[in-house]
C-alpha positions in Angstrom: -15.5 -42.5 -21.5 -19.4 -42.3 -22.7 -18.4 -42.7 -26.0 -16.6 -45.9 -25.1 -19.9 -47.7 -23.3 -21.8 -46.5 -26.3 -19.6 -47.6 -28.8 -19.7 -50.7 -27.2 -23.5 -51.2 -26.3 -22.6 -52.1 -22.6 -25.9 -50.1 -21.4 -29.3 -49.4 -22.6 -30.4 -46.0 -23.1 -32.4 -45.8 -19.6 -29.3 -47.1 -18.1 -27.1 -44.9 -20.1 -29.1 -41.8 -18.8 -28.8 -42.8 -15.0 -25.0 -43.6 -16.0 -23.9 -40.2 -17.5 -26.2 -38.6 -14.5 -24.3 -40.6 -11.8 -20.2 -40.2 -13.4 -21.0 -36.6 -13.4 -22.1 -36.1 -9.7 -19.5 -38.5 -8.7 -16.5 -36.7 -10.4 -18.0 -33.5 -8.9 -17.4 -34.9 -5.6 -14.1 -35.6 -6.8 -13.6 -32.5 -8.0 -14.6 -30.9 -4.8 -12.1 -32.8 -2.8 -9.4 -31.6 -4.7 -10.5 -28.3 -5.2 -11.5 -27.2 -2.3 -9.7 -29.8 0.5 -6.4 -31.0 -1.0 -5.1 -27.4 -2.8 -5.8 -24.9 0.3 -4.7 -27.7 2.9 -1.6 -28.7 1.4 -0.1 -26.9 -1.4 -1.3 -23.7 -0.7 0.6 -23.7 2.5 3.7 -25.6 0.6 3.3 -29.1 1.7 3.7 -30.1 -1.8 4.7 -34.1 -1.0 1.5 -34.8 1.1 -0.6 -32.7 -1.7 1.1 -35.3 -4.8 0.4 -37.9 -2.0 -3.1 -37.1 -1.4 -4.3 -36.5 -5.1 -2.8 -40.0 -6.0 -4.5 -41.3 -3.2 -7.5 -39.4 -4.4 -7.2 -40.8 -8.2 -6.7 -44.4 -7.0 -9.5 -44.7 -4.8 -11.9 -42.8 -7.1 -10.5 -45.1 -10.0 -11.1 -48.5 -8.1 -14.4 -47.4 -5.9 -15.8 -46.5 -9.7 -15.0 -49.9 -11.4 -16.6 -51.7 -8.2 -19.6 -49.0 -8.4 -20.1 -49.9 -12.1 -19.9 -53.5 -11.8 -22.5 -53.7 -8.8 -25.0 -51.1 -10.5 -24.6 -51.0 -14.1 -22.8 -54.9 -14.9 -20.5 -52.9 -16.9 -17.7 -55.6 -16.3 -19.8 -58.8 -17.3 -20.1 -57.3 -20.7 -16.5 -55.7 -21.1 -14.8 -59.0 -21.2 -12.9 -58.5 -25.0 -12.8 -54.7 -23.8 -11.7 -54.5 -20.2 -8.4 -53.4 -20.7 -10.1 -50.3 -22.9 -12.5 -49.8 -20.2 -9.9 -49.6 -17.3 -7.8 -47.1 -19.4 -10.8 -44.5 -19.8 -11.6 -44.9 -16.1 -8.1 -44.3 -15.2 -8.0 -41.7 -17.8 -11.2 -40.0 -17.0 -10.1 -39.9 -12.9 -7.1 -38.4 -13.4 -8.3 -35.6 -15.9 -10.7 -34.7 -13.3 -7.5 -34.9 -10.4 -5.4 -32.9 -12.8 -8.0 -30.3 -13.8 -9.2 -29.8 -10.3 -5.8 -29.3 -8.9 -5.0 -26.7 -11.9 -7.7 -24.5 -11.5 -7.6 -24.9 -7.4 -3.9 -23.6 -7.3 -4.4 -21.1 -10.1 -7.2 -19.6 -8.1 -5.4 -19.7 -4.7 -2.5 -18.1 -6.7 -4.5 -15.4 -8.1 -6.2 -14.5 -4.5 -2.9 -14.5 -2.7 -1.3 -11.9 -5.2 -4.6 -9.7 -5.0 -4.5 -10.0 -1.3 -1.0 -8.9 -1.2 -1.8 -5.9 -3.5 -4.6 -5.3 -1.3 -2.8 -5.6 2.1 0.4 -3.8 0.7 -2.4 -0.7 -0.2 -3.7 -0.9 2.7 -0.8 -0.9 4.6 0.9 1.9 2.8 -2.5 4.0 2.9 -2.7 3.1 7.0 1.3 3.9 7.0 0.4 7.6 5.3 -2.2 8.1 7.1 -1.1 7.1 10.8 2.4 10.1 9.5 0.0 12.5 8.4 0.7 15.8 9.9 -0.2 16.2 13.3 0.1 19.3 16.0 1.7 18.4 19.0 -0.8 19.2 22.1 2.4 20.7 24.2 2.9 22.8 21.9 -0.1 24.0 21.1 -0.7 24.8 24.7 2.9 26.8 25.0 1.6 28.7 21.8 -1.7 29.5 23.2 -0.1 30.9 26.5 2.3 32.6 24.7 -0.5 34.5 23.0 -2.6 35.0 26.4 0.5 36.8 27.7 0.6 38.9 24.4 -3.1 39.5 24.5 -2.5 41.0 28.3 -0.5 43.9 26.8 -2.5 44.8 24.2 0.2 44.0 22.0 -0.7 44.5 18.3 0.9 41.2 17.4 -1.7 38.7 18.9 -4.3 38.9 16.1 -1.4 38.2 13.6 -0.1 35.1 16.2 -3.9 34.1 16.1 -4.2 33.8 12.5 -0.6 32.0 12.2 -1.8 29.7 14.5 -5.3 29.2 13.0 -3.9 28.8 9.8 -1.4 26.0 10.7 -4.5 24.6 12.5 -6.9 24.5 9.5 -3.8 22.9 7.4 -3.4 20.2 10.2 -7.4 19.2 10.4 -8.2 19.6 7.0 -5.7 19.8 4.2 -3.7 17.0 5.3 -6.6 14.3 5.0 -6.9 15.5 1.3 -5.2 13.3 -1.3 -3.2 16.4 -2.8 -3.3 20.1 -2.5 -2.4 23.3 -4.1 1.1 24.2 -3.8 0.0 27.9 -2.4 -1.5 25.9 0.9 1.9 24.1 1.2 3.9 27.4 0.6 1.3 29.4 3.2 1.3 26.5 5.7 5.6 27.0 5.6 5.2 30.6 6.2 2.4 29.7 9.0 4.9 27.4 11.1 7.7 30.3 10.6 5.1 32.4 12.1 4.3 30.1 15.0 7.9 29.4 15.5 8.9 32.7 15.6 6.2 33.2 18.4 7.5 30.7 20.8 10.8 32.4 20.9 9.2 35.6 20.9 11.8 37.3 18.4 12.8 37.3 14.7 14.6 34.4 13.5 16.7 34.0 10.4 14.6 32.3 7.9 14.6 33.8 4.5 11.9 32.7 1.6 12.1 33.1 -1.8 9.1 31.2 -3.1 7.9 32.9 -6.1 4.6 32.1 -5.2 3.6 34.5 -8.4 4.7 31.8 -10.6 3.1 29.4 -9.1 -0.1 28.2 -11.4 -3.0 27.3 -9.0 -3.8 23.7 -10.5 -0.6 22.6 -9.4 -0.4 20.3 -6.8 1.3 17.8 -4.4 0.6 15.2 -1.5 0.3 17.3 1.8 3.0 17.5 4.2 5.4 17.0 1.6 7.5 20.2 0.9 6.1 21.1 4.7 7.6 18.0 6.3 11.1 19.2 4.5 11.3 22.4 5.8 10.2 21.0 9.4 12.9 19.2 9.5 15.2 22.1 8.8 13.4 23.9 11.9 14.2 21.0 14.1 17.5 20.6 12.9 18.9 24.1 12.7 19.3 24.9 15.8 17.0 27.8 14.8 16.1 29.8 18.0 18.4 28.5 20.1 22.1 28.7 19.0 23.5 32.0 17.4 24.4 32.1 13.7 21.4 29.3 12.7 19.7 30.1 9.6 17.3 28.2 7.3 17.2 29.4 3.6 13.9 28.2 1.7 13.9 28.8 -2.5 11.6 27.2 -5.0 11.3 27.7 -8.6 8.5 26.1 -10.8 9.5 25.7 -14.7 6.7 25.0 -16.8 5.7 21.7 -14.6 9.3 21.3 -12.8 9.2 21.9 -9.8 12.8 22.9 -7.8 12.4 23.5 -4.3 15.7 24.1 -2.1 16.7 24.1 1.8 19.6 25.2 3.2 20.1 25.3 6.4 22.6 25.5 9.9 23.1 22.4 11.6 22.8 22.8 15.4 25.3 21.2 17.8 23.0 21.2 20.4 19.8 19.9 18.5 18.0 16.9 20.8 14.2 16.4 19.4 13.8 20.1 19.3 9.6 20.6 19.0 8.3 22.5 16.4 4.9 21.6 16.8 4.2 19.8 13.6 5.3 16.5 13.3 6.2 15.5 9.9 6.8 12.3 8.1 10.3 11.6 8.2 12.7 11.2 5.5 12.1 7.5 4.7 8.5 8.5 4.6 8.8 11.8 2.2 11.0 8.9 -0.3 8.4 6.7 0.1 5.4 9.4 -0.8 7.4 10.5 -3.7 8.1 6.8 -5.2 3.9 6.4 -4.5 2.9 9.5 -6.0 6.1 10.4 -8.7 8.0 7.3 -9.1 10.8 8.0 -11.9 9.9 11.3 -11.8 11.7 13.2 -9.0 15.1 13.4 -7.5 15.8 13.7 -3.7 19.0 15.3 -2.1 20.1 15.3 1.4 23.6 16.2 2.2 25.6 17.6 4.7 28.0 20.4 3.5 31.3 21.4 4.2 30.6 24.7 5.8 28.6 23.0 8.9 25.2 23.6 6.8 22.4 21.1 5.3 21.4 21.1 1.8 18.0 19.4 0.6 16.8 19.5 -2.9 13.7 17.8 -4.4 13.1 18.0 -8.0 9.6 17.0 -9.0 8.4 16.8 -12.8 4.4 17.2 -11.9 2.9 16.2 -15.1 
């Protein structure tokens, strides 16, 4: 447009300066209307027909207003009789360009912000979900356990100190370790043994729970998310009928071949299990799968399968590299 005005000597130098400045400010206003008003109000909320209609109206009104304004202020139309069609063409072209560019950048910006917000909200939702589901100790179970310890202490039973130690270990796990992003495998296994000890204390007798964890083969720097293995074990405690039904059992084994972890649980299936309280409220199978997808996507295998002999088989294989 400026080149057209200059080439046809339509304005002198002072007026050209005012013209260029005024044209820049004018089109910045048009850009602002499209970018900050039309795109957010119509396009972003999927009101596409109204967006197109209003964009066309902005284009036509801005072009018409320019023609009237330039005619009154700079008398351009009086000097463009022979080139008036070209003059209109340049006005319409420039205004269309401003509207299109403003629409493009407005749409691109909002799509980018929506995608970023979606990712941020997804991450926040995932973290909130994970935090809410992390290990907690049931106050009722804690109270019952402490009562049992108190009863034992009255008789000066030698198991009192061991019971307190097991409960203390489990509390340490719940309060401190579960807030970490990852913990050593040794801590996860120690917590399983502590939970077993506290669970035995609840029933005040030996339970058929066997561990084959081979902790001597576990490298200290091997880490897993807190409650990952413990929750699978807690699920076995909850559904095996252990402590309340004769013949109930839980067998836990773990093998580590270089960076390949194989964790297996085989347990009985309780016939009268109705939300048995273990004292530890884990993540649940769906959350466990979600957790595995988050940390080991494409590097894990989880099998949860009922067996024909009324037992349940759980197998988790993870590539810890």
